[in-house]
C-alpha positions in Angstrom: -14.9 86.0 41.5 -13.2 87.1 38.3 -10.2 89.3 38.5 -10.4 92.9 37.4 -9.1 93.6 33.9 -6.1 95.4 35.3 -5.3 92.5 37.6 -5.5 90.1 34.7 -3.2 92.3 32.6 -0.8 92.5 35.5 -0.8 88.7 35.8 -0.2 88.2 32.1 2.8 90.6 32.2 4.2 88.7 35.1 3.8 85.4 33.4 5.4 86.7 30.2 8.3 88.2 32.2 8.8 84.8 33.9 8.8 83.0 30.6 11.4 85.5 29.3 13.6 84.8 32.2 13.4 81.1 31.6 14.3 81.7 27.9 17.3 83.9 29.0 18.5 81.3 31.4 18.2 78.7 28.6 20.2 80.8 26.1 22.9 81.5 28.7 23.1 77.8 29.6 24.2 76.8 26.1 27.3 79.0 25.8 28.7 82.3 27.0 26.6 84.9 25.3 26.5 88.7 25.0 23.5 90.8 26.0 22.9 91.9 22.4 22.8 88.3 21.2 20.3 87.4 24.0 18.1 90.3 22.8 18.3 89.1 19.2 17.3 85.6 20.1 14.4 86.8 22.2 13.1 89.0 19.5 13.6 86.4 16.8 11.4 84.0 18.9 8.6 86.5 19.3 9.5 88.1 22.6 9.7 91.9 22.1 12.2 93.4 24.5 14.2 96.6 24.4 17.8 97.0 25.5 17.1 98.8 28.8 14.5 96.2 29.8 16.9 93.3 28.9 19.8 94.9 30.8 17.6 95.4 33.9 16.5 91.7 33.7 20.1 90.5 33.3 21.3 92.6 36.2 18.4 91.3 38.4 19.4 87.7 37.5 23.0 88.6 38.2 22.1 90.0 41.7 20.2 86.8 42.4 23.2 84.7 41.6 21.7 83.0 38.6 24.1 84.3 36.0 27.6 85.9 36.1 29.5 88.1 33.7 32.8 87.0 32.2 34.6 88.7 29.3 31.6 90.8 28.4 29.4 87.6 28.2 26.9 86.0 30.5 27.3 82.5 31.9 24.9 80.4 34.0 25.9 79.8 37.6 25.2 76.5 39.4 22.2 78.2 41.1 21.0 79.3 37.6 21.4 75.8 36.3 19.3 74.5 39.2 16.6 77.2 38.7 16.5 76.4 35.0 16.1 72.7 35.7 13.3 73.4 38.2 11.5 75.6 35.7 11.9 73.1 32.9 10.5 70.3 35.0 7.6 72.5 36.0 6.8 73.4 32.4 6.9 69.7 31.5 4.6 68.9 34.3 2.1 71.6 33.1 2.3 70.1 29.6 1.5 66.6 30.9 -1.5 68.0 32.9 -2.8 69.8 29.8 -2.7 66.5 27.8 -4.6 64.6 30.6 
């Protein structure tokens, strides 16, 4: 049974949101980074996101303990590093499956 168009659109938005979170965790893992710089990097890599949406996402990641704020910048926590590692290995696994 094929999903309804609305269900498919919802799934696509969810997937894109998840990929954005992985990108954010990756940016934060490299060096402490400000919200505006995260937004610029996302937009320069083809992920359209506005300021309020980015701030909600950052606050959600903060509440989940994946990032923390320090001196107006965001840093990855040990839990965030673990989540990023799991996401990275999952994406690599998917890429290997696609090549098979």
